[in-house]
Each structure stands twice: as C-alpha cells, then as structure tokens.
MIDOSE-1310 file (N, C-alpha, C; in nm, 2 decimals, decimal comma, always signed):
residues 59
mtgp	+6,36/-15,68/+3,55/+6,49/-15,67/+3,61/+6,49/-15,78/+3,72; +6,60/-15,85/+3,72/+6,62/-15,95/+3,83/+6,76/-15,93/+3,88; +6,78/-15,96/+4,01/+6,91/-15,95/+4,06/+6,91/-15,93/+4,21; +7,02/-15,93/+4,28/+7,03/-15,90/+4,42/+6,96/-15,77/+4,46
knsv	+6,89/-15,77/+4,57/+6,82/-15,65/+4,61/+6,91/-15,53/+4,63; +7,02/-15,55/+4,70/+7,12/-15,45/+4,74/+7,23/-15,45/+4,64; +7,21/-15,40/+4,52/+7,31/-15,40/+4,41/+7,28/-15,28/+4,31; +7,37/-15,27/+4,22/+7,35/-15,18/+4,11/+7,35/-15,26/+3,99
igmd	+7,23/-15,28/+3,93/+7,20/-15,37/+3,82/+7,26/-15,51/+3,84; +7,26/-15,56/+3,96/+7,31/-15,69/+3,99/+7,46/-15,70/+4,03; +7,52/-15,59/+4,02/+7,67/-15,58/+4,05/+7,69/-15,52/+4,19; +7,81/-15,55/+4,25/+7,85/-15,50/+4,38/+7,85/-15,35/+4,38
ieas	+7,79/-15,29/+4,48/+7,76/-15,15/+4,49/+7,90/-15,07/+4,49; +7,99/-15,11/+4,57/+8,12/-15,04/+4,58/+8,19/-15,04/+4,45; +8,20/-15,15/+4,38/+8,27/-15,15/+4,25/+8,20/-15,06/+4,15; +8,07/-15,07/+4,15/+7,99/-14,98/+4,05/+8,01/-14,83/+4,08
lkrf	+8,01/-14,79/+4,21/+8,03/-14,65/+4,24/+8,17/-14,61/+4,21; +8,27/-14,69/+4,24/+8,41/-14,65/+4,21/+8,43/-14,63/+4,06; +8,37/-14,72/+3,98/+8,38/-14,71/+3,84/+8,31/-14,58/+3,79; +8,20/-14,55/+3,84/+8,13/-14,42/+3,80/+8,20/-14,30/+3,85
qtsl	+8,25/-14,30/+3,97/+8,32/-14,18/+4,02/+8,45/-14,15/+3,96; +8,53/-14,25/+3,93/+8,66/-14,23/+3,88/+8,68/-14,24/+3,73; +8,58/-14,29/+3,66/+8,58/-14,32/+3,52/+8,69/-14,41/+3,48; +8,74/-14,48/+3,57/+8,85/-14,58/+3,55/+8,79/-14,72/+3,54
pery	+8,85/-14,81/+3,47/+8,79/-14,95/+3,46/+8,80/-15,01/+3,60; +8,69/-15,07/+3,63/+8,68/-15,15/+3,76/+8,61/-15,28/+3,73; +8,67/-15,39/+3,77/+8,61/-15,51/+3,74/+8,48/-15,52/+3,82; +8,37/-15,55/+3,74/+8,24/-15,57/+3,81/+8,24/-15,70/+3,89
kvad	+8,18/-15,70/+4,00/+8,17/-15,82/+4,09/+8,02/-15,84/+4,11; +7,98/-15,96/+4,09/+7,83/-15,99/+4,11/+7,80/-15,98/+4,26; +7,70/-15,91/+4,29/+7,66/-15,88/+4,43/+7,60/-16,01/+4,49; +7,61/-16,02/+4,62/+7,55/-16,13/+4,69/+7,42/-16,09/+4,76
gkak	+7,34/-16,18/+4,80/+7,22/-16,15/+4,87/+7,09/-16,20/+4,81; +6,98/-16,17/+4,87/+6,85/-16,22/+4,83/+6,82/-16,15/+4,69; +6,77/-16,23/+4,60/+6,73/-16,17/+4,47/+6,59/-16,12/+4,47; +6,57/-16,03/+4,37/+6,44/-15,96/+4,36/+6,40/-15,96/+4,21
fnav	+6,27/-15,96/+4,18/+6,22/-15,96/+4,05/+6,12/-15,84/+4,04; +6,15/-15,75/+3,94/+6,06/-15,64/+3,91/+6,02/-15,64/+3,77; +5,90/-15,60/+3,74/+5,86/-15,60/+3,60/+5,73/-15,51/+3,59; +5,69/-15,48/+3,46/+5,56/-15,42/+3,44/+5,50/-15,49/+3,32
ifev	+5,37/-15,50/+3,32/+5,29/-15,57/+3,22/+5,20/-15,46/+3,16; +5,21/-15,44/+3,03/+5,12/-15,34/+2,96/+5,01/-15,41/+2,89; +4,89/-15,37/+2,91/+4,78/-15,41/+2,82/+4,75/-15,30/+2,72; +4,76/-15,34/+2,59/+4,75/-15,24/+2,49/+4,63/-15,26/+2,40
ddet	+4,56/-15,15/+2,38/+4,44/-15,16/+2,29/+4,49/-15,18/+2,14; +4,45/-15,29/+2,08/+4,49/-15,31/+1,94/+4,44/-15,21/+1,84; +4,33/-15,15/+1,87/+4,28/-15,06/+1,77/+4,35/-14,92/+1,78; +4,37/-14,87/+1,90/+4,43/-14,74/+1,92/+4,58/-14,74/+1,94
nkvk	+4,63/-14,86/+1,97/+4,77/-14,87/+2,01/+4,81/-14,79/+2,14; +4,71/-14,77/+2,22/+4,74/-14,70/+2,35/+4,73/-14,80/+2,46; +4,80/-14,77/+2,57/+4,81/-14,85/+2,69/+4,68/-14,84/+2,76; +4,61/-14,95/+2,79/+4,49/-14,95/+2,87/+4,51/-14,97/+3,01
eiir	+4,61/-15,05/+3,05/+4,64/-15,08/+3,19/+4,79/-15,12/+3,20; +4,84/-15,07/+3,32/+4,98/-15,11/+3,35/+4,97/-15,18/+3,49; +5,03/-15,30/+3,49/+5,04/-15,39/+3,61/+5,18/-15,40/+3,65; +5,20/-15,36/+3,78/+5,34/-15,36/+3,84/+5,36/-15,50/+3,91
vnk	+5,47/-15,56/+3,88/+5,50/-15,69/+3,94/+5,63/-15,67/+4,03; +5,62/-15,71/+4,16/+5,73/-15,70/+4,25/+5,73/-15,83/+4,33; +5,83/-15,91/+4,31/+5,84/-16,04/+4,38/+5,98/-16,05/+4,45
C-alpha cells in the first residue's frame, strides 16, 4: 500500500467518511501530505507451501 499517511486508501478522509456514512456518491479527492509505503514479504517453503517468515516493510 502506498499513499498519503493521513488518508483513507489514499483519498481525502472527509470525502471518504461522508460517502461511507450517507451511502451517497461523493467524489473522491486525492489526499495531500507525506506519502507512506507499507508491505509484507512472505518467504514460502517450496516443499510444504507454508510460510517460513514474514517480513514487515514500513517506509
């Protein structure tokens, strides 16, 4: 996931909340601010198909 830190999936918080609360169409506005990158990396055992390690990435 990448996008502005203070947002709802990269969109303006107020517009996203209004859309959720009223169930009415609301134009999404891209949020401003410092961006953030979050991810996870899974190391999978090829023989068992089970996850051996999970690495969390926050930048």
